[in-house]
N, C-alpha and C positions, 0 to 999 in steps of 0.2 A: 504494500500500500504506500503510495507516495504522500509525502507531507505537503499539506496545503501551504501556500505562501503565507507568511505571517502578514496580517493586515493591519495590526495596530502598531503605530510608531511610538515607542516608549521614550523617545528622547526628551520630550517635555516633562514627563513624569520623572525621568532620571535627573534632570536639572533641578526640579523641585526638591527631590531627595537630597541632592548635593547642597542646595541652599539651606535646607532645614538642618542638615548635619553641621554645616559651618556655623549657623546661627547658634547652635547649641555648644559650639566650641569642641566638637568631637572630630577626631581624625578617622580616616578610613580604617586604620588598624584597630582603633577602639571599637568602632561600630562592628567591624568584622568579628572581633572577639566576643562582643555582646550577643550577636545573633549567630555565631559560629559559621561564618563564611570567610573565604579568602578575600583579603582586601582588594586583590586584583579583579575579582568578580564584581565587587562594588564599584571599582573604577570603571569597568565596562558598562555597568548599568547607568552610572551617572553621566559618563561622557560619550558613550556610543549608542545608548538606547538598547542595550542588550536586554532581551526578555528574561526577567527573573522568574524563578519558579513561584508558584502561588504562595508557598510557605514563606519564601524570602520576601516577596512583596508585602505580605501581611506583617512580617516581623519588622520590616523597614518603616512602613507607614505607621505602625503602632508605636515603635520606639521614637520616631522622629515627629509624631503628630502631624503627618501629612494627610490632608484630605484628598481622597481620590475622586470625589464627586465631579470636579471640574474636568477631569480627564476621561471619565467613563460615562457620565450622564450627558445626554444631548443638551445642547444649549437651550433648546426650546422649552425644556422642563424647568429651567432656572429663571423664569420671568420674575423680576423683582420690581417692586414699586420704587418710585423716585425717593420717597422718604427712607425706605430700607437702604437704598444705595448711598444716600447721604450719610446715614448713621454708620454704615460699614466703613465709609471713607474716613470718618472721624475716628472710629475705633482702630483703624489701621495705624494711626499715629500715637496710640496710647502705649504707655509703659506697662510692664507686668503688674506693677502696683495699681495703676489705673484700672487694669482689667479685673483685678480682684474686687475693686469697688463696683465695677459694672456687673460682675457676676452676682454680687450680693444684691444689687438693685433688681436684676433679672429674677433672682430667687424670690425676692419680696413680691414682685408682680405676680409670679406664678402662684405663690402662696395666697395672695390676696384674691386671686380668681378662684382658687380652690375653696376658700372660706365663703366667697360669695355664692358658690354653687350649692352649698349645704342647705 
């Protein structure tokens, strides 16, 4: 049986993995040791778009907190309101300390809605 040509280009996802790894201050060697892969394999994923195994993909996105939605879900399913886009743009410039505050506010809104439904 012949292998079908790979149709998904992993280069963009590889670059996102590389960026997330660098933001966390991790080397390829450190990540490789954490998820038990050869650092050269990670190099090929990051720079050449090599297709990782499903387990390696899961391990990388879990470790580095990379969202795969933008890479695997069609853009048409990600319709966002102007208000949501404006808020996301502001959040992109927040520090981790700012995000802790935002998470607390979001938790408060969720809890408030739950209380209101009782």
